[in-house]
C-alpha positions as a LaTeX table, in Angstrom:
\begin{tabular}{lrrr}
\hline
Residue & $x$ (\AA) & $y$ (\AA) & $z$ (\AA) \\
\hline
Met1 & $-13.34$ & $-25.55$ & $-55.17$ \\
Arg2 & $-14.83$ & $-22.43$ & $-52.93$ \\
Ile3 & $-12.44$ & $-20.54$ & $-50.22$ \\
Val4 & $-13.76$ & $-18.88$ & $-47.43$ \\
Asn5 & $-11.20$ & $-17.26$ & $-45.66$ \\
Thr6 & $-11.14$ & $-14.66$ & $-42.34$ \\
Thr7 & $-7.15$ & $-14.72$ & $-42.26$ \\
Ser8 & $-4.68$ & $-12.64$ & $-43.02$ \\
Tyr9 & $-3.29$ & $-15.15$ & $-45.80$ \\
Arg10 & $-4.27$ & $-14.43$ & $-49.22$ \\
Ser11 & $-7.31$ & $-16.72$ & $-50.52$ \\
Glu12 & $-5.22$ & $-17.11$ & $-53.73$ \\
Phe13 & $-2.13$ & $-18.85$ & $-51.82$ \\
Leu14 & $-4.92$ & $-20.47$ & $-49.63$ \\
Ala15 & $-6.24$ & $-22.12$ & $-53.44$ \\
Lys16 & $-2.59$ & $-22.85$ & $-54.41$ \\
Leu17 & $-1.35$ & $-24.20$ & $-50.74$ \\
Val18 & $-4.69$ & $-26.60$ & $-50.70$ \\
Arg19 & $-4.30$ & $-28.00$ & $-54.53$ \\
Trp20 & $-0.36$ & $-28.58$ & $-53.85$ \\
Ala21 & $-1.29$ & $-30.41$ & $-50.75$ \\
Ala22 & $-3.34$ & $-32.74$ & $-53.30$ \\
Phe23 & $-1.11$ & $-33.09$ & $-55.91$ \\
Glu24 & 1.65 & $-34.42$ & $-53.14$ \\
Ala25 & $-0.51$ & $-37.17$ & $-51.33$ \\
Gly26 & $-1.30$ & $-38.07$ & $-55.33$ \\
Met27 & $-5.44$ & $-36.61$ & $-54.50$ \\
Ala28 & $-5.57$ & $-34.60$ & $-57.97$ \\
Ala29 & $-3.42$ & $-34.22$ & $-61.11$ \\
Pro30 & $-0.91$ & $-31.37$ & $-61.68$ \\
Leu31 & $-1.90$ & $-27.88$ & $-61.55$ \\
Asp32 & $-1.02$ & $-27.78$ & $-65.57$ \\
Lys33 & $-2.81$ & $-30.90$ & $-66.34$ \\
Asp34 & $-6.40$ & $-29.91$ & $-64.66$ \\
Gln35 & $-7.37$ & $-27.25$ & $-62.75$ \\
Arg36 & $-10.75$ & $-28.35$ & $-62.14$ \\
Ala37 & $-10.06$ & $-31.28$ & $-59.96$ \\
Tyr38 & $-10.12$ & $-29.95$ & $-56.97$ \\
Pro39 & $-9.84$ & $-32.42$ & $-53.77$ \\
Val40 & $-12.51$ & $-30.38$ & $-51.52$ \\
Ala41 & $-15.78$ & $-28.79$ & $-52.59$ \\
Val42 & $-15.32$ & $-25.79$ & $-49.69$ \\
Ala43 & $-12.14$ & $-25.09$ & $-48.31$ \\
Glu44 & $-12.66$ & $-23.02$ & $-45.02$ \\
Phe45 & $-9.62$ & $-20.98$ & $-43.32$ \\
Gly46 & $-10.40$ & $-18.68$ & $-39.61$ \\
Asn47 & $-8.23$ & $-17.63$ & $-37.05$ \\
Arg48 & $-8.47$ & $-18.93$ & $-33.40$ \\
Ser49 & $-8.42$ & $-16.99$ & $-30.19$ \\
His50 & $-7.14$ & $-19.84$ & $-27.74$ \\
Gly51 & $-4.89$ & $-22.73$ & $-28.46$ \\
Ala52 & $-2.78$ & $-22.88$ & $-31.83$ \\
Tyr53 & $-5.00$ & $-25.04$ & $-33.96$ \\
Asn54 & $-8.35$ & $-26.61$ & $-34.71$ \\
Gly55 & $-10.12$ & $-28.03$ & $-37.77$ \\
Arg56 & $-13.14$ & $-30.45$ & $-38.79$ \\
Ala57 & $-13.87$ & $-32.20$ & $-41.68$ \\
Trp58 & $-17.61$ & $-32.95$ & $-43.31$ \\
Thr59 & $-16.52$ & $-36.03$ & $-45.42$ \\
Leu60 & $-20.16$ & $-36.00$ & $-47.16$ \\
Ser61 & $-19.73$ & $-32.35$ & $-48.41$ \\
Ser62 & $-15.79$ & $-32.57$ & $-49.04$ \\
Arg63 & $-16.05$ & $-29.86$ & $-46.64$ \\
Ile64 & $-13.41$ & $-28.80$ & $-44.47$ \\
Arg65 & $-12.33$ & $-25.85$ & $-42.29$ \\
Val66 & $-8.91$ & $-25.31$ & $-40.82$ \\
Val67 & $-8.61$ & $-22.54$ & $-37.80$ \\
Thr68 & $-4.88$ & $-21.44$ & $-36.75$ \\
Asn69 & $-3.88$ & $-18.97$ & $-33.93$ \\
Pro70 & $-1.62$ & $-16.17$ & $-35.35$ \\
Asp71 & $-0.28$ & $-15.28$ & $-32.17$ \\
Pro72 & 3.08 & $-16.56$ & $-31.63$ \\
Lys73 & 3.57 & $-17.54$ & $-28.03$ \\
Trp74 & 1.13 & $-20.40$ & $-29.53$ \\
Tyr75 & 4.17 & $-22.00$ & $-31.25$ \\
Pro76 & 5.59 & $-24.38$ & $-31.07$ \\
Ala77 & 2.68 & $-26.39$ & $-30.76$ \\
Lys78 & 2.41 & $-30.36$ & $-30.26$ \\
Ser79 & 0.08 & $-31.83$ & $-32.93$ \\
Ser80 & $-0.89$ & $-35.13$ & $-31.15$ \\
Trp81 & $-3.09$ & $-33.47$ & $-28.95$ \\
Cys82 & $-4.80$ & $-37.02$ & $-28.51$ \\
Pro83 & $-3.77$ & $-40.44$ & $-28.39$ \\
Ala84 & $-5.78$ & $-41.74$ & $-31.18$ \\
Tyr85 & $-3.15$ & $-39.54$ & $-33.32$ \\
Thr86 & $-0.27$ & $-40.61$ & $-31.89$ \\
Pro87 & 1.50 & $-43.18$ & $-35.16$ \\
Ala88 & 2.62 & $-46.32$ & $-34.09$ \\
Thr89 & 5.89 & $-45.34$ & $-33.38$ \\
Gly90 & 4.67 & $-43.15$ & $-30.44$ \\
Glu91 & 6.91 & $-39.93$ & $-31.80$ \\
Asp92 & 5.25 & $-36.21$ & $-31.73$ \\
Val93 & 5.46 & $-33.84$ & $-34.46$ \\
Phe94 & 6.23 & $-30.11$ & $-32.74$ \\
Leu95 & 4.57 & $-27.28$ & $-35.31$ \\
Asn96 & 7.38 & $-23.97$ & $-35.52$ \\
Asp97 & 4.72 & $-22.08$ & $-36.23$ \\
Arg98 & 1.27 & $-21.03$ & $-37.60$ \\
Met99 & 2.32 & $-21.57$ & $-41.30$ \\
Glu100 & 3.46 & $-25.21$ & $-40.32$ \\
Ala101 & $-0.10$ & $-26.03$ & $-38.13$ \\
Leu102 & $-1.82$ & $-24.16$ & $-41.26$ \\
Val103 & $-0.22$ & $-27.17$ & $-43.71$ \\
Gln104 & $-0.75$ & $-29.71$ & $-41.02$ \\
Val105 & $-4.04$ & $-29.38$ & $-40.44$ \\
Leu106 & $-5.10$ & $-28.91$ & $-43.79$ \\
Gly107 & $-3.83$ & $-32.40$ & $-44.32$ \\
His108 & $-5.06$ & $-33.44$ & $-41.76$ \\
Glu109 & $-8.82$ & $-32.97$ & $-42.29$ \\
Met110 & $-8.20$ & $-33.53$ & $-46.24$ \\
Gly111 & $-7.49$ & $-37.29$ & $-45.35$ \\
His112 & $-10.70$ & $-37.63$ & $-43.78$ \\
Val113 & $-11.95$ & $-36.40$ & $-47.09$ \\
His114 & $-9.59$ & $-38.66$ & $-49.15$ \\
Tyr115 & $-10.04$ & $-41.91$ & $-47.09$ \\
Val116 & $-13.79$ & $-41.20$ & $-47.61$ \\
Arg117 & $-13.80$ & $-40.84$ & $-51.29$ \\
Leu118 & $-12.06$ & $-44.39$ & $-51.21$ \\
Gly119 & $-14.74$ & $-46.23$ & $-49.57$ \\
Gln120 & $-13.31$ & $-46.39$ & $-46.30$ \\
Ser121 & $-15.42$ & $-46.11$ & $-43.11$ \\
Leu122 & $-14.90$ & $-42.92$ & $-40.48$ \\
Gly123 & $-14.47$ & $-45.99$ & $-38.04$ \\
Arg124 & $-11.49$ & $-47.16$ & $-36.01$ \\
Gly125 & $-8.03$ & $-45.59$ & $-36.75$ \\
His126 & $-9.03$ & $-43.08$ & $-39.30$ \\
Glu127 & $-8.45$ & $-40.34$ & $-36.85$ \\
Ala128 & $-4.47$ & $-42.09$ & $-37.06$ \\
Lys129 & $-5.00$ & $-42.20$ & $-41.13$ \\
Ala130 & $-5.77$ & $-38.92$ & $-40.88$ \\
Asp131 & $-3.16$ & $-38.10$ & $-39.39$ \\
Ala132 & $-0.60$ & $-39.74$ & $-40.79$ \\
Phe133 & $-2.14$ & $-38.14$ & $-44.16$ \\
Gly134 & $-1.29$ & $-34.28$ & $-42.56$ \\
Arg135 & 2.33 & $-35.58$ & $-41.19$ \\
Leu136 & 3.08 & $-36.68$ & $-44.91$ \\
Ile137 & 2.12 & $-33.20$ & $-46.33$ \\
Leu138 & 4.08 & $-31.10$ & $-43.19$ \\
Arg139 & 7.29 & $-33.55$ & $-44.21$ \\
Lys140 & 6.92 & $-32.59$ & $-47.89$ \\
Phe141 & 6.07 & $-28.74$ & $-47.09$ \\
Arg142 & 8.94 & $-28.61$ & $-44.63$ \\
Glu143 & 11.35 & $-29.95$ & $-47.61$ \\
Gln144 & 10.41 & $-27.28$ & $-50.08$ \\
Arg145 & 9.19 & $-24.55$ & $-48.13$ \\
Glu146 & 11.16 & $-21.53$ & $-49.53$ \\
Thr147 & 10.82 & $-22.51$ & $-53.07$ \\
Leu148 & 7.40 & $-23.23$ & $-52.66$ \\
Leu149 & 6.09 & $-20.16$ & $-50.56$ \\
Ala150 & 8.33 & $-17.85$ & $-53.61$ \\
Ala151 & 6.26 & $-19.95$ & $-56.36$ \\
Met152 & 3.12 & $-19.15$ & $-54.70$ \\
Gly153 & 3.30 & $-15.46$ & $-54.57$ \\
Pro154 & 2.41 & $-13.43$ & $-51.94$ \\
Val155 & 1.55 & $-15.18$ & $-49.06$ \\
Glu156 & $-0.08$ & $-12.69$ & $-46.75$ \\
Asp157 & $-2.39$ & $-10.19$ & $-47.65$ \\
Val158 & $-0.47$ & $-6.46$ & $-46.23$ \\
Arg159 & $-3.51$ & $-4.57$ & $-45.83$ \\
Ala160 & $-4.45$ & $-7.42$ & $-43.08$ \\
Ser161 & $-0.62$ & $-8.07$ & $-41.85$ \\
Ala162 & 0.56 & $-5.01$ & $-41.88$ \\
Asp163 & $-0.79$ & $-3.32$ & $-38.83$ \\
Pro164 & $-2.63$ & $-5.58$ & $-36.33$ \\
Ala165 & $-3.92$ & $-2.77$ & $-34.29$ \\
Ala166 & $-5.69$ & $-0.99$ & $-36.77$ \\
Ala167 & $-7.26$ & $-4.22$ & $-38.13$ \\
Ala168 & $-8.41$ & $-4.67$ & $-34.35$ \\
Arg169 & $-9.63$ & $-1.21$ & $-34.27$ \\
Lys170 & $-11.67$ & $-1.78$ & $-37.73$ \\
Arg171 & $-13.40$ & $-4.95$ & $-36.21$ \\
Ala172 & $-14.29$ & $-2.84$ & $-32.93$ \\
Thr173 & $-15.73$ & $-0.30$ & $-35.39$ \\
Asp174 & $-17.30$ & $-2.83$ & $-37.40$ \\
Ala175 & $-18.72$ & $-4.28$ & $-34.48$ \\
Leu176 & $-20.05$ & $-1.71$ & $-32.91$ \\
Val177 & $-21.85$ & $-0.34$ & $-36.12$ \\
Lys178 & $-23.68$ & $-3.89$ & $-36.43$ \\
Leu179 & $-24.17$ & $-3.76$ & $-33.02$ \\
Gly180 & $-26.27$ & $-0.22$ & $-33.15$ \\
Gln181 & $-28.21$ & $-1.74$ & $-36.47$ \\
Ala182 & $-28.91$ & $-4.55$ & $-34.27$ \\
Ile183 & $-30.39$ & $-2.37$ & $-31.60$ \\
Ala184 & $-32.55$ & $-0.10$ & $-33.92$ \\
Lys185 & $-33.76$ & $-3.08$ & $-35.63$ \\
His186 & $-35.19$ & $-4.56$ & $-31.89$ \\
Arg187 & $-36.44$ & $-0.98$ & $-31.31$ \\
Glu188 & $-38.33$ & $-1.19$ & $-34.75$ \\
Trp189 & $-39.67$ & $-5.10$ & $-33.39$ \\
Val190 & $-40.19$ & $-3.33$ & $-30.31$ \\
Ala191 & $-43.20$ & $-0.68$ & $-31.92$ \\
Thr192 & $-44.48$ & $-3.04$ & $-34.39$ \\
Ala193 & $-45.09$ & $-5.88$ & $-31.90$ \\
Lys194 & $-47.10$ & $-2.60$ & $-29.70$ \\
Arg195 & $-49.04$ & $-1.20$ & $-32.68$ \\
Ala196 & $-49.87$ & $-4.91$ & $-33.59$ \\
Asn197 & $-50.85$ & $-5.47$ & $-29.50$ \\
Arg198 & $-52.79$ & $-2.00$ & $-29.68$ \\
Ile199 & $-54.68$ & $-3.52$ & $-33.51$ \\
Ala200 & $-55.13$ & $-7.03$ & $-31.68$ \\
Ala201 & $-57.08$ & $-5.28$ & $-28.27$ \\
Lys202 & $-59.84$ & $-2.92$ & $-30.74$ \\
Tyr203 & $-60.66$ & $-6.19$ & $-32.44$ \\
Arg204 & $-60.86$ & $-7.62$ & $-29.40$ \\
Arg205 & $-63.34$ & $-5.10$ & $-28.49$ \\
Lys206 & $-65.24$ & $-5.06$ & $-31.62$ \\
Leu207 & $-65.19$ & $-8.92$ & $-31.25$ \\
Ala208 & $-66.70$ & $-8.41$ & $-27.37$ \\
Tyr209 & $-68.81$ & $-6.05$ & $-28.56$ \\
Cys210 & $-70.80$ & $-8.02$ & $-31.55$ \\
Arg211 & $-70.16$ & $-10.95$ & $-28.67$ \\
Arg212 & $-72.71$ & $-9.01$ & $-26.11$ \\
Arg213 & $-74.79$ & $-7.71$ & $-29.05$ \\
Ser214 & $-75.63$ & $-11.25$ & $-30.64$ \\
Glu215 & $-76.77$ & $-12.42$ & $-27.30$ \\
Ala216 & $-78.85$ & $-9.54$ & $-26.55$ \\
Leu217 & $-80.51$ & $-10.34$ & $-30.12$ \\
Asn218 & $-80.51$ & $-14.13$ & $-29.01$ \\
Arg219 & $-82.57$ & $-13.21$ & $-26.14$ \\
Ala220 & $-85.09$ & $-10.93$ & $-27.95$ \\
Leu221 & $-86.04$ & $-13.37$ & $-30.78$ \\
Ala222 & $-86.08$ & $-16.58$ & $-27.81$ \\
Glu223 & $-89.10$ & $-14.06$ & $-25.79$ \\
Ala224 & $-90.67$ & $-13.07$ & $-29.46$ \\
Thr225 & $-91.23$ & $-16.96$ & $-30.01$ \\
Ser226 & $-92.20$ & $-17.44$ & $-26.30$ \\
Ser227 & $-94.68$ & $-14.52$ & $-26.52$ \\
Gln228 & $-96.42$ & $-15.94$ & $-29.84$ \\
Ala229 & $-96.21$ & $-19.77$ & $-28.24$ \\
Asn230 & $-98.18$ & $-18.54$ & $-25.82$ \\
Ala231 & $-100.52$ & $-16.13$ & $-28.00$ \\
Ala232 & $-101.69$ & $-19.01$ & $-30.15$ \\
Pro233 & $-104.01$ & $-20.94$ & $-28.03$ \\
Ala234 & $-105.72$ & $-17.90$ & $-27.23$ \\
Gln235 & $-106.46$ & $-16.86$ & $-30.62$ \\
Val236 & $-107.69$ & $-20.54$ & $-31.47$ \\
Ala237 & $-110.01$ & $-20.55$ & $-28.36$ \\
Glu238 & $-111.25$ & $-17.13$ & $-29.79$ \\
Leu239 & $-111.86$ & $-18.19$ & $-33.40$ \\
Ala240 & $-113.46$ & $-21.26$ & $-32.05$ \\
Ala241 & $-115.96$ & $-19.08$ & $-29.69$ \\
Ser242 & $-116.49$ & $-17.10$ & $-32.78$ \\
Thr243 & $-117.25$ & $-19.48$ & $-34.89$ \\
Ser244 & $-119.84$ & $-21.38$ & $-32.70$ \\
Ser245 & $-121.61$ & $-18.42$ & $-32.12$ \\
Ser246 & $-122.63$ & $-17.80$ & $-35.22$ \\
Arg247 & $-123.96$ & $-20.94$ & $-36.36$ \\
\hline
\end{tabular}
């Protein structure tokens, strides 16, 4: 399994969380039984700037994406934002913090992959099944939260979470550097395009010159051919006259 992580969570922690969720849902063996039986091929984790969470699953490639908002103002967040997600009881589940949103969305997207692996189509009711899968993982996580987090080691990267302002400044600086590189690249492309235009104009002039020369040669050849054709009858008559006088 490959982890693609742009959040403040440690990638090692996210990998353990994915494996734990898979084991709790019966998708994979325990960690000490088989380290290779991961439930998904690629798990992407990112930050969301507006809204509490989002997720997506690519079932054919076993790839999932989980996006959560690090800003506490978005929590508690309602997990059933769509009627198709609401279970038969009609009960809503509220996610108290970012960690719960991470777990619930992770379970939901893993549910999509799991049911497709079982041969079930992505038809009517599939979202409700995936949502029930996510709620199962969330319930088990709430029951074991403190023990789980302690067992999984450091949760967040201290360097990424110690100073959010510094991280924001670093992102802004990186963005400015990338912008400068893009501007320099654009100028290089403009200069290359200008050189290409000059070379193309040069060859267009050469082509026009060659065309004019070809037309002039064709005219000269036509005139020479025409003069030879006109001179041929006179030469024949002169030859005939000279032949008759000699007789």
